[in-house]
C-alpha positions in Angstrom: 69.6 87.5 197.7 68.1 89.9 195.2 71.3 92.0 195.4 73.4 89.0 194.6 71.3 88.1 191.6 71.4 91.7 190.3 75.2 91.7 190.5 75.4 88.3 188.8 73.1 89.4 186.1 75.0 92.6 185.5 78.3 90.8 185.3 76.9 88.3 182.9 75.4 91.1 180.8 78.8 92.8 180.7 80.5 89.5 179.6 77.9 89.0 176.9 78.2 92.6 175.7 82.0 92.2 175.6 81.7 89.0 173.7 79.3 90.5 171.2 81.5 93.6 170.8 84.5 91.5 170.3 82.6 89.3 167.8 81.5 92.4 165.9 85.0 93.9 165.7 86.5 90.5 164.8 83.9 89.9 162.1 83.8 93.4 160.6 87.3 94.7 161.6 88.3 95.2 158.0 85.6 98.0 157.8 87.4 99.9 160.5 90.8 100.0 158.7 91.6 103.4 157.2 93.7 103.5 154.0 95.4 106.5 152.3 95.4 107.5 149.5 91.8 106.2 149.6 90.4 104.1 146.8 90.0 105.9 143.4 91.3 109.1 144.9 93.0 111.5 142.5 96.1 113.1 144.0 98.6 115.7 142.8 101.5 114.3 144.9 103.7 112.1 142.7 105.5 110.6 145.8 102.6 110.0 148.3 102.8 108.1 151.6 100.7 104.9 151.5 99.3 104.2 154.9 97.1 101.6 156.7 95.6 102.2 160.2 93.1 100.4 162.3 90.5 102.5 164.1 89.4 99.5 166.3 90.6 99.5 170.0 92.5 96.6 171.4 93.5 95.4 167.9 96.9 94.9 166.4 97.9 94.5 162.8 100.8 92.5 161.3 101.9 93.1 157.7 102.4 90.0 155.7 102.4 91.2 152.1 102.7 94.7 150.6 102.6 95.1 146.8 102.5 98.3 144.7 101.6 97.9 141.0 102.3 94.2 141.3 105.7 94.5 142.8 106.7 93.6 146.4 107.5 96.5 148.5 110.7 96.1 150.6 110.1 95.3 154.3 111.5 98.8 155.1 107.9 99.7 155.5 107.6 101.6 158.8 105.2 99.7 161.1 103.5 100.0 164.5 101.0 97.7 166.2 98.1 99.5 164.7 99.4 101.2 161.5 101.8 100.9 158.6 103.2 103.7 156.3 105.3 103.5 153.1 106.9 106.6 151.5 106.9 106.0 147.8 109.5 107.2 145.3 108.2 109.3 142.4 105.3 107.6 140.7 104.3 107.9 137.1 101.2 109.7 136.0 98.1 107.5 136.1 96.5 104.8 138.2 98.4 102.7 140.7 97.4 99.5 142.5 98.0 98.5 146.1 97.6 94.8 147.3 98.1 94.2 151.1 97.7 91.1 153.3 97.3 91.8 157.0 97.1 89.5 160.0 94.3 91.0 162.1 94.7 90.2 165.8 91.8 90.7 168.2 92.3 87.9 170.8 92.0 85.6 167.8 93.8 86.2 164.5 92.6 86.2 160.9 94.0 87.3 157.6 92.6 90.3 155.8 93.3 91.2 152.2 93.0 94.9 151.0 93.1 95.9 147.4 92.6 99.4 146.1 93.9 101.9 143.6 94.6 105.7 143.4 95.4 108.0 140.5 98.5 110.3 140.4 97.8 113.5 138.4 100.4 116.3 138.6 99.6 118.0 135.3 97.7 121.2 135.4 94.5 121.3 133.3 95.5 123.7 130.5 92.8 125.5 128.5 93.2 125.7 124.8 91.1 127.5 122.1 90.7 126.7 118.4 93.0 128.6 116.0 94.8 130.3 119.0 98.3 131.6 118.3 99.0 133.6 121.5 96.5 136.4 120.9 92.8 136.4 120.4 91.8 139.0 117.8 88.6 139.8 116.1 87.3 142.4 113.5 84.0 142.5 115.3 83.1 143.3 119.0 81.4 140.0 119.6 83.4 136.7 119.8 82.6 133.1 120.2 85.4 130.9 121.5 85.4 127.2 121.4 87.7 125.8 124.1 88.8 122.6 125.6 90.3 121.5 129.0 90.7 118.4 131.1 87.4 116.6 131.6 86.1 117.3 135.2 88.0 120.5 135.6 86.4 123.7 136.8 87.1 127.0 135.1 86.8 130.6 136.2 86.8 133.3 133.6 87.4 137.0 134.0 87.2 139.7 131.3 89.1 142.9 132.3 88.7 141.7 135.9 84.9 141.0 135.7 83.6 137.5 136.0 81.7 136.2 133.0 79.6 133.0 132.6 79.9 130.4 129.9 78.3 127.2 128.8 78.9 124.1 130.9 81.9 121.9 130.2 80.9 118.6 128.6 82.3 115.2 129.4 85.1 115.6 126.9 86.2 119.0 128.4 84.7 121.1 125.5 83.0 124.4 126.3 81.9 127.5 124.5 82.7 131.0 125.7 80.5 133.8 124.3 81.5 137.4 124.7 78.7 139.6 123.4 80.5 142.9 123.4 84.2 143.7 123.9 84.4 146.9 126.0 87.8 148.0 124.8 90.1 147.7 121.8 92.6 146.0 124.0 91.1 143.5 126.5 92.5 140.9 128.9 90.9 137.5 129.4 92.0 135.7 132.6 91.5 132.0 132.9 91.9 129.7 135.9 91.3 125.9 135.7 91.4 123.5 138.6 91.2 119.7 138.1 90.0 117.1 140.5 93.5 116.6 141.9 93.7 120.2 142.8 96.3 121.2 140.1 95.8 124.8 139.1 96.5 126.4 135.7 96.1 130.1 135.0 96.8 132.3 132.1 96.1 135.9 130.9 95.3 136.2 127.2 95.0 139.5 125.3 91.8 140.0 123.2 92.2 142.6 120.5 89.2 144.3 118.8 90.5 145.6 115.5 88.1 146.4 112.6 90.6 148.2 110.4 92.9 146.6 107.8 96.7 147.2 107.7 97.3 150.4 105.7 99.9 150.5 102.9 101.8 153.8 103.3 104.6 153.6 100.7 106.2 151.2 98.2 109.6 151.0 96.8 110.5 150.8 93.9 107.9 153.5 93.4 105.0 153.0 90.9 106.2 153.0 87.3 109.7 154.0 88.4 113.0 152.7 86.9 115.3 150.8 89.2 119.0 150.6 88.3 120.8 147.4 89.1 120.0 143.8 88.7 119.3 143.0 92.4 116.6 145.4 93.7 115.1 145.3 97.2 111.4 145.8 97.6 110.2 147.7 100.6 106.6 148.3 101.7 105.9 150.8 104.5 102.7 150.1 106.4 100.6 150.9 109.5 98.9 148.3 111.7 96.9 148.9 114.9 97.3 145.5 116.5 99.6 142.7 115.3 100.6 141.2 112.0 99.7 137.6 111.3 101.3 137.3 107.9 103.0 139.5 105.3 104.0 138.4 101.8 105.4 139.8 98.5 104.9 138.4 95.1 106.9 139.4 92.0 105.4 138.2 88.7 103.2 135.9 90.7 106.0 134.2 92.5 106.3 134.6 96.3 109.7 135.9 97.4 111.4 135.8 100.7 110.8 138.8 103.0 110.8 139.9 106.6 109.3 142.8 108.7 111.4 145.5 110.3 109.0 146.3 113.2 111.0 149.3 114.3 110.5 151.0 111.0 107.2 149.2 110.2 108.6 148.1 106.8 108.1 144.8 105.0 111.4 144.2 103.2 112.4 141.6 100.6 115.9 140.1 100.2 117.7 141.3 97.1 116.0 139.6 94.1 117.3 139.0 90.6 115.2 140.5 87.8 115.8 140.9 84.1 115.5 144.2 82.4 111.9 145.3 81.8 108.6 145.8 83.6 107.7 143.8 86.7 104.4 143.5 88.6 104.5 143.4 92.4 101.8 142.4 94.8 101.9 142.8 98.6 99.4 141.4 101.1 99.5 142.1 104.9 97.0 140.4 107.2 96.6 141.2 110.8 95.7 138.8 113.6 92.0 139.9 113.4 92.0 138.7 109.8 91.9 142.2 108.2 93.8 142.4 104.9 95.7 145.2 103.3 97.1 144.8 99.8 98.6 146.8 97.0 99.6 146.0 93.4 102.0 148.1 91.2 104.7 147.8 88.6 108.2 149.1 88.2 110.8 148.8 85.5 114.3 147.4 86.1 117.4 148.4 84.1 120.6 146.6 85.1 122.6 148.3 82.4 125.8 150.0 83.5 129.0 151.2 81.9 132.5 150.8 83.2 135.4 152.7 81.6 138.9 151.3 82.4 141.2 154.2 81.5 144.4 152.0 81.6 142.9 149.6 79.2 141.2 152.2 77.0 138.1 150.1 77.0 134.4 150.7 77.7 132.5 147.8 79.2 128.8 147.4 78.8 127.2 145.3 81.6 123.7 143.8 81.8 122.5 141.7 84.7 126.0 141.7 86.1 127.5 140.2 82.9 129.6 141.9 80.3 127.6 142.2 77.1 130.0 144.2 74.9 133.4 145.8 75.0 134.3 148.9 73.0 137.8 150.3 72.3 137.9 154.1 73.1 140.1 157.1 73.4 140.4 158.8 76.8 141.7 162.1 78.1 145.3 163.2 77.6 147.6 163.7 80.6 146.9 167.4 80.3 143.1 167.0 80.1 142.5 163.7 82.0 139.2 161.9 82.1 137.9 162.2 85.7 137.7 159.1 87.8 134.5 158.4 89.8 130.9 157.2 89.5 128.6 159.2 87.3 125.4 158.7 85.2 124.1 159.5 81.8 122.1 162.7 82.0 121.0 163.1 78.3 121.2 161.4 74.9 121.6 163.2 71.6 121.3 161.9 68.0 123.3 163.9 65.4 124.4 166.3 68.1 125.6 169.9 67.5 129.0 170.7 69.0 129.1 174.0 71.0 132.4 175.6 71.7 133.2 175.2 75.4 135.4 178.4 75.3 138.5 176.6 76.6 142.1 177.5 75.7 142.2 174.5 73.3 139.1 175.6 71.4 139.9 179.3 70.9 140.5 178.9 67.2 137.3 176.8 66.6 133.9 178.2 65.5 131.1 178.9 68.1 129.4 175.7 67.1 129.6 172.9 64.5 126.4 171.4 63.2 125.8 167.6 62.7 127.8 166.2 59.8 131.1 164.5 58.9 133.3 167.2 60.6 131.4 167.3 63.9 133.7 166.5 66.8 130.9 164.5 68.6 130.3 162.2 65.7 126.8 160.7 65.1 125.8 160.1 68.7 126.6 161.7 72.1 125.9 160.8 75.7 126.2 163.5 78.3 127.5 162.5 81.7 126.9 164.0 85.2 130.7 164.8 85.2 130.9 168.4 84.0 131.8 168.7 80.3 132.4 165.0 79.8 130.7 163.1 77.0 130.8 159.6 75.5 130.6 160.3 71.8 131.7 159.2 68.4 134.6 160.9 66.7 135.8 161.6 63.2 139.4 161.4 64.6 139.4 157.6 64.6 143.2 157.6 64.8 142.9 158.5 68.5 141.0 155.4 69.5 143.1 153.4 71.9 145.1 156.4 73.0 145.0 159.1 75.7 144.3 161.8 73.2 141.0 163.6 74.1 140.2 166.7 76.1 138.6 164.5 78.8 135.8 162.9 76.8 135.5 159.3 75.9 135.7 158.9 72.1 134.3 156.0 70.2 134.3 154.8 66.6 131.2 156.2 65.0 129.8 152.7 64.4 130.3 151.8 68.0 128.6 155.0 69.2 125.6 154.2 67.1 125.6 150.6 68.5 125.8 151.8 72.1 123.2 154.5 71.9 120.0 152.3 72.0 121.5 150.0 74.6 121.6 152.6 77.4 119.1 155.1 78.8 119.2 158.3 80.8 120.2 157.4 84.4 122.4 154.5 83.5 125.4 154.5 85.9 128.9 155.0 84.5 132.0 154.1 86.6 135.4 155.4 85.5 138.3 153.5 87.0 142.0 153.2 86.3 
């Protein structure tokens, strides 16, 4: 009798336990449903699989509604009796919302509504520094860097392979990196940042320690020199240990266009137009560390040039690329032609003395003829770099406009006097036909 009562009690207890267990799973079954991605989870996958699965035994689920970001998901959702899975297309960055209605079956059925969200973040948490242009440079061995990254990210910093510490990143992603002493002139800073989604960003940044300013080695036109032509080019040779941040040239206080030839280490302007006279030039070169090298000097420009057209028997005076005056002249005879080519004025003489060149045509002439009315050179003479050739006045004014000289260029005396102050030693002379 006692054995029967024990069996009945055990059976009744099992039934009661089963009922209580069923009641618990039925009442709290929603707590045993696993979702992925889980609520408020930040993921780096832009096309995640959204899944629902019950962990409760002897329970089945039926999907009645599935919405993603407020839109119904097609019923192509793969389903089983205890789980559902939906492979999404590429989702945009940011938060996404899931709304699911399930029919929960555990002997009896009831509806369960699940709502949750997750965040898609596929962008790596880049680190930036103030005033950063690809290279960190400093004129002192200690630097203080103010940086910013994605809030919540973790950063690892190495200097030349050695880990360094820095102040904690604040809620806005700001942090300060103090390096008390740079060990080398050329250093490498390695940064690695990982955000809460697991996206990784890394970069190696050179840090240059440069306490010396760019050195100006040469300038052209040279100091106090005379430049021929109306479109000179300014060139500045320099030396720099690290990298140039900016380089500029000013002429008469006006900034002009220029560029650096890094192969020759020369700052070179484009051809610039200048009038005759003195010009002040200033150059300033600044390296990435902020060191400044500068130079100021002056040069004189003279765009005057002469062109003799033998066929026209005319001498053209140019200034600034424009014809300022035209003189009628005599040129060399066929027997003693004026040489073609490019020459320059080598000397200027007022009231010149004529010296016998001891040529066949001058055998019957005196050794020299002093200044005066009968002097073959007239009141003024300009010696050219062509041997024995002069531009000069002449008492034989009848020859002007003819090929009648022994190679020289003859001018009316008044024209020789007019031309004389207009040209200087070094002025180019082109003789053409």
